[in-house]
PAVEX-330087 format. One record per residue (C-alpha): residue in one letter; z, y, x; residue number from 1. Coordinates in nm, 2 decimals. Example, Ala and Ser with C-alpha at 12.3 -4.5 7.8 and 13.67 -1.06 7.14 Angstrom:
node rest A, w 0.78, v -0.45, u 1.23, nr 1
node rest S, w 0.71, v -0.11, u 1.37, nr 2
end
This chain:
node rest M, w -7.79, v 2.49, u 0.48, nr 1
node rest K, w -7.51, v 2.66, u 0.29, nr 2
node rest H, w -7.28, v 2.42, u 0.10, nr 3
node rest A, w -7.46, v 2.12, u 0.23, nr 4
node rest G, w -7.27, v 1.79, u 0.18, nr 5
node rest R, w -7.03, v 1.94, u -0.07, nr 6
node rest A, w -7.16, v 1.71, u -0.35, nr 7
node rest R, w -7.12, v 1.41, u -0.12, nr 8
node rest Q, w -6.76, v 1.51, u -0.04, nr 9
node rest A, w -6.69, v 1.55, u -0.41, nr 10
node rest A, w -6.83, v 1.20, u -0.47, nr 11
node rest L, w -6.63, v 1.06, u -0.19, nr 12
node rest R, w -6.31, v 1.22, u -0.33, nr 13
node rest L, w -6.37, v 1.06, u -0.67, nr 14
node rest V, w -6.45, v 0.73, u -0.51, nr 15
node rest W, w -6.12, v 0.75, u -0.30, nr 16
node rest F, w -5.91, v 0.86, u -0.60, nr 17
node rest S, w -6.05, v 0.58, u -0.81, nr 18
node rest F, w -5.99, v 0.33, u -0.53, nr 19
node rest V, w -5.63, v 0.44, u -0.50, nr 20
node rest A, w -5.59, v 0.42, u -0.88, nr 21
node rest L, w -5.74, v 0.07, u -0.87, nr 22
node rest V, w -5.50, v -0.04, u -0.60, nr 23
node rest A, w -5.21, v 0.10, u -0.79, nr 24
node rest V, w -5.31, v -0.09, u -1.11, nr 25
node rest L, w -5.35, v -0.41, u -0.91, nr 26
node rest V, w -5.01, v -0.37, u -0.74, nr 27
node rest A, w -4.85, v -0.29, u -1.07, nr 28
node rest G, w -5.01, v -0.60, u -1.22, nr 29
node rest V, w -4.89, v -0.82, u -0.93, nr 30
node rest L, w -4.54, v -0.67, u -0.96, nr 31
node rest A, w -4.54, v -0.72, u -1.34, nr 32
node rest A, w -4.65, v -1.08, u -1.29, nr 33
node rest L, w -4.38, v -1.14, u -1.04, nr 34
node rest I, w -4.11, v -0.98, u -1.26, nr 35
node rest G, w -4.25, v -1.17, u -1.56, nr 36
node rest S, w -4.23, v -1.50, u -1.38, nr 37
node rest L, w -3.88, v -1.41, u -1.26, nr 38
node rest V, w -3.76, v -1.33, u -1.61, nr 39
node rest I, w -3.92, v -1.65, u -1.74, nr 40
node rest G, w -3.75, v -1.84, u -1.47, nr 41
node rest M, w -3.42, v -1.68, u -1.56, nr 42
node rest A, w -3.47, v -1.70, u -1.93, nr 43
node rest F, w -3.28, v -2.03, u -1.97, nr 44
node rest G, w -2.98, v -1.90, u -1.77, nr 45
node rest L, w -2.98, v -1.57, u -1.96, nr 46
node rest V, w -2.99, v -1.76, u -2.30, nr 47
node rest C, w -2.70, v -1.98, u -2.18, nr 48
node rest L, w -2.50, v -1.68, u -2.06, nr 49
node rest W, w -2.55, v -1.50, u -2.39, nr 50
node rest A, w -2.46, v -1.82, u -2.59, nr 51
node rest V, w -2.13, v -1.84, u -2.39, nr 52
node rest F, w -2.06, v -1.47, u -2.45, nr 53
node rest A, w -2.13, v -1.51, u -2.82, nr 54
node rest A, w -1.92, v -1.82, u -2.85, nr 55
node rest F, w -1.62, v -1.66, u -2.67, nr 56
node rest T, w -1.65, v -1.34, u -2.88, nr 57
node rest M, w -1.65, v -1.53, u -3.20, nr 58
node rest Y, w -1.35, v -1.74, u -3.07, nr 59
node rest F, w -1.16, v -1.42, u -2.96, nr 60
node rest F, w -1.20, v -1.25, u -3.29, nr 61
node rest R, w -1.09, v -1.55, u -3.49, nr 62
node rest D, w -0.84, v -1.48, u -3.77, nr 63
node rest P, w -0.66, v -1.79, u -3.89, nr 64
node rest E, w -0.45, v -1.78, u -4.20, nr 65
node rest P, w -0.08, v -1.82, u -4.13, nr 66
node rest N, w 0.14, v -2.09, u -4.27, nr 67
node rest A, w 0.39, v -1.83, u -4.41, nr 68
node rest P, w 0.76, v -1.92, u -4.44, nr 69
node rest L, w 0.92, v -1.92, u -4.78, nr 70
node rest D, w 1.25, v -1.78, u -4.66, nr 71
node rest P, w 1.28, v -1.43, u -4.83, nr 72
node rest L, w 1.51, v -1.32, u -4.54, nr 73
node rest A, w 1.26, v -1.41, u -4.27, nr 74
node rest I, w 1.11, v -1.15, u -4.04, nr 75
node rest V, w 0.79, v -1.30, u -3.89, nr 76
node rest A, w 0.61, v -1.24, u -3.57, nr 77
node rest P, w 0.34, v -0.96, u -3.60, nr 78
node rest A, w 0.13, v -1.12, u -3.32, nr 79
node rest H, w 0.02, v -1.44, u -3.16, nr 80
node rest G, w 0.14, v -1.48, u -2.81, nr 81
node rest R, w 0.44, v -1.56, u -2.59, nr 82
node rest V, w 0.78, v -1.39, u -2.62, nr 83
node rest D, w 0.87, v -1.28, u -2.27, nr 84
node rest V, w 1.14, v -1.02, u -2.34, nr 85
node rest V, w 1.43, v -1.02, u -2.59, nr 86
node rest D, w 1.68, v -0.73, u -2.52, nr 87
node rest E, w 1.85, v -0.42, u -2.66, nr 88
node rest V, w 1.68, v -0.08, u -2.62, nr 89
node rest V, w 1.71, v 0.27, u -2.76, nr 90
node rest E, w 1.40, v 0.36, u -2.98, nr 91
node rest N, w 1.43, v 0.72, u -3.11, nr 92
node rest E, w 1.08, v 0.78, u -3.25, nr 93
node rest F, w 1.14, v 0.57, u -3.57, nr 94
node rest M, w 1.44, v 0.34, u -3.53, nr 95
node rest G, w 1.66, v 0.64, u -3.44, nr 96
node rest G, w 1.87, v 0.48, u -3.18, nr 97
node rest P, w 1.98, v 0.14, u -3.04, nr 98
node rest C, w 1.80, v -0.17, u -3.17, nr 99
node rest R, w 1.68, v -0.51, u -3.06, nr 100
node rest R, w 1.34, v -0.55, u -2.90, nr 101
node rest V, w 1.12, v -0.86, u -2.90, nr 102
node rest S, w 0.82, v -0.82, u -2.67, nr 103
node rest I, w 0.52, v -1.05, u -2.71, nr 104
node rest F, w 0.24, v -1.08, u -2.45, nr 105
node rest L, w -0.11, v -1.16, u -2.58, nr 106
node rest S, w -0.35, v -1.32, u -2.34, nr 107
node rest I, w -0.72, v -1.31, u -2.39, nr 108
node rest F, w -0.70, v -1.66, u -2.54, nr 109
node rest D, w -0.46, v -1.56, u -2.82, nr 110
node rest V, w -0.55, v -1.43, u -3.16, nr 111
node rest H, w -0.55, v -1.05, u -3.16, nr 112
node rest V, w -0.52, v -0.97, u -3.53, nr 113
node rest Q, w -0.17, v -0.84, u -3.61, nr 114
node rest R, w 0.02, v -0.89, u -3.93, nr 115
node rest A, w 0.31, v -0.72, u -4.11, nr 116
node rest P, w 0.65, v -0.86, u -4.01, nr 117
node rest V, w 0.80, v -0.79, u -4.35, nr 118
node rest S, w 0.70, v -0.69, u -4.70, nr 119
node rest G, w 0.76, v -0.32, u -4.77, nr 120
node rest K, w 0.61, v 0.02, u -4.70, nr 121
node rest L, w 0.45, v 0.15, u -4.38, nr 122
node rest V, w 0.61, v 0.49, u -4.36, nr 123
node rest F, w 0.54, v 0.59, u -4.00, nr 124
node rest L, w 0.23, v 0.57, u -3.78, nr 125
node rest R, w 0.20, v 0.75, u -3.45, nr 126
node rest H, w -0.07, v 0.71, u -3.18, nr 127
node rest T, w 0.02, v 0.80, u -2.82, nr 128
node rest E, w -0.24, v 0.83, u -2.55, nr 129
node rest G, w -0.15, v 0.69, u -2.21, nr 130
node rest Q, w -0.25, v 0.47, u -1.92, nr 131
node rest F, w -0.40, v 0.12, u -1.92, nr 132
node rest L, w -0.16, v -0.07, u -1.70, nr 133
node rest S, w -0.16, v -0.45, u -1.71, nr 134
node rest A, w 0.00, v -0.58, u -2.03, nr 135
node rest T, w 0.17, v -0.85, u -1.83, nr 136
node rest R, w 0.42, v -0.57, u -1.73, nr 137
node rest S, w 0.71, v -0.58, u -1.98, nr 138
node rest D, w 0.76, v -0.20, u -1.93, nr 139
node rest C, w 0.39, v -0.11, u -2.00, nr 140
node rest G, w 0.49, v 0.03, u -2.34, nr 141
node rest R, w 0.65, v 0.33, u -2.17, nr 142
node rest F, w 0.32, v 0.42, u -2.00, nr 143
node rest N, w 0.02, v 0.27, u -2.18, nr 144
node rest E, w -0.17, v 0.40, u -2.48, nr 145
node rest N, w 0.00, v 0.26, u -2.79, nr 146
node rest V, w 0.05, v 0.29, u -3.17, nr 147
node rest L, w 0.40, v 0.28, u -3.32, nr 148
node rest L, w 0.42, v 0.15, u -3.68, nr 149
node rest G, w 0.74, v 0.19, u -3.88, nr 150
node rest F, w 0.82, v -0.02, u -4.19, nr 151
node rest E, w 1.09, v 0.01, u -4.46, nr 152
node rest P, w 1.15, v -0.35, u -4.58, nr 153
node rest A, w 1.14, v -0.40, u -4.95, nr 154
node rest G, w 1.48, v -0.51, u -5.09, nr 155
node rest F, w 1.67, v -0.41, u -4.77, nr 156
node rest P, w 1.76, v -0.04, u -4.81, nr 157
node rest G, w 1.88, v 0.13, u -4.50, nr 158
node rest H, w 1.69, v -0.11, u -4.27, nr 159
node rest K, w 1.40, v -0.02, u -4.05, nr 160
node rest I, w 1.16, v -0.24, u -3.85, nr 161
node rest A, w 0.90, v -0.10, u -3.60, nr 162
node rest V, w 0.60, v -0.26, u -3.43, nr 163
node rest R, w 0.44, v -0.11, u -3.12, nr 164
node rest L, w 0.08, v -0.20, u -3.05, nr 165
node rest I, w 0.01, v -0.16, u -2.67, nr 166
node rest A, w -0.32, v -0.15, u -2.50, nr 167
node rest G, w -0.37, v -0.32, u -2.16, nr 168
node rest V, w -0.61, v -0.32, u -1.87, nr 169
node rest I, w -0.89, v -0.47, u -2.07, nr 170
node rest A, w -0.77, v -0.38, u -2.42, nr 171
node rest R, w -0.86, v -0.02, u -2.46, nr 172
node rest R, w -0.90, v 0.00, u -2.83, nr 173
node rest I, w -0.63, v -0.04, u -3.09, nr 174
node rest V, w -0.77, v -0.05, u -3.45, nr 175
node rest V, w -0.51, v 0.00, u -3.72, nr 176
node rest W, w -0.62, v -0.11, u -4.06, nr 177
node rest A, w -0.31, v -0.01, u -4.25, nr 178
node rest A, w -0.23, v 0.36, u -4.32, nr 179
node rest A, w 0.10, v 0.55, u -4.36, nr 180
node rest G, w 0.22, v 0.52, u -4.71, nr 181
node rest D, w 0.06, v 0.17, u -4.77, nr 182
node rest A, w 0.26, v -0.10, u -4.93, nr 183
node rest V, w 0.22, v -0.42, u -4.73, nr 184
node rest A, w 0.31, v -0.78, u -4.79, nr 185
node rest R, w 0.47, v -0.99, u -4.52, nr 186
node rest G, w 0.19, v -1.16, u -4.32, nr 187
node rest E, w -0.07, v -0.91, u -4.43, nr 188
node rest R, w -0.33, v -0.80, u -4.17, nr 189
node rest I, w -0.25, v -0.46, u -4.03, nr 190
node rest S, w -0.43, v -0.42, u -3.70, nr 191
node rest L, w -0.65, v -0.55, u -3.42, nr 192
node rest I, w -0.61, v -0.50, u -3.05, nr 193
node rest Q, w -0.91, v -0.60, u -2.84, nr 194
node rest F, w -0.85, v -0.84, u -2.55, nr 195
node rest G, w -0.53, v -0.88, u -2.35, nr 196
node rest S, w -0.24, v -0.67, u -2.48, nr 197
node rest R, w 0.12, v -0.65, u -2.58, nr 198
node rest V, w 0.31, v -0.61, u -2.91, nr 199
node rest E, w 0.68, v -0.51, u -2.93, nr 200
node rest V, w 0.90, v -0.55, u -3.24, nr 201
node rest Y, w 1.21, v -0.34, u -3.29, nr 202
node rest L, w 1.47, v -0.49, u -3.51, nr 203
node rest P, w 1.79, v -0.34, u -3.66, nr 204
node rest P, w 2.11, v -0.46, u -3.48, nr 205
node rest G, w 2.24, v -0.65, u -3.79, nr 206
node rest V, w 1.97, v -0.92, u -3.80, nr 207
node rest A, w 2.00, v -1.27, u -3.67, nr 208
node rest L, w 1.75, v -1.35, u -3.40, nr 209
node rest Q, w 1.56, v -1.68, u -3.42, nr 210
node rest C, w 1.35, v -1.65, u -3.11, nr 211
node rest Q, w 1.39, v -1.67, u -2.73, nr 212
node rest P, w 1.20, v -1.58, u -2.41, nr 213
node rest G, w 0.92, v -1.83, u -2.33, nr 214
node rest Q, w 0.86, v -1.92, u -2.70, nr 215
node rest K, w 0.50, v -1.92, u -2.83, nr 216
node rest V, w 0.48, v -1.74, u -3.16, nr 217
node rest R, w 0.21, v -1.71, u -3.44, nr 218
node rest A, w 0.15, v -1.39, u -3.64, nr 219
node rest G, w 0.27, v -1.41, u -4.00, nr 220
node rest E, w 0.42, v -1.75, u -3.94, nr 221
node rest T, w 0.68, v -1.78, u -3.67, nr 222
node rest V, w 1.03, v -1.65, u -3.77, nr 223
node rest L, w 1.16, v -1.40, u -3.52, nr 224
node rest A, w 1.47, v -1.30, u -3.70, nr 225
node rest R, w 1.65, v -1.31, u -4.04, nr 226
node rest F, w 1.83, v -1.05, u -4.24, nr 227
node rest T, w 2.19, v -1.17, u -4.27, nr 228
node rest V, w 2.23, v -1.08, u -4.64, nr 229
node rest A, w 1.99, v -1.07, u -4.93, nr 230
node rest G, w 1.87, v -0.73, u -5.03, nr 231
node rest S, w 1.88, v -0.57, u -5.36, nr 232
end
């Protein structure tokens, strides 16, 4: 007869589709149970890993108060780390010619908050985009992303001091808290570089250096150099 069995076929299709749906739900349930048990099994390890990450992050972003020197002629280190270069260079952006450079390497275990090397006025701030070469290279300031800060020390007219904040392979964010035109006190917080990086200090030729390569320094505390005469 015409259309005989069509209803049965429709019924079989519905039964088949419902069976496939049932199998899919059961498979999803089994997979969910397996994943759930796996996550539960990994939960302790994940919590421990997060705890280690949280502890290191809090340690990395620590910001200890410096034991500031009383000497009014002192120029202090702007960063924690190790001095690995002390030389003479030409810096034309702010210093306007020959000057002395003290380069400080910051490992991931050093404090990464920077502080003003002198009391005075921040009169120059320039961000330069660049590469992200390893901050262990003493010449990375020529190529890497960096921020140059220029200071006019209070009481020492005619003198200039500059600080270059240099990003590294891991450190890809330089956060400057001070703004051009701000008056800053020696040892005041001025910036943060995240993870390993480098900070260079440019000093006028007439200052007396008090640091040497290999020396560990602390921001706002260690004396890098001294003005030779008291300012007015």
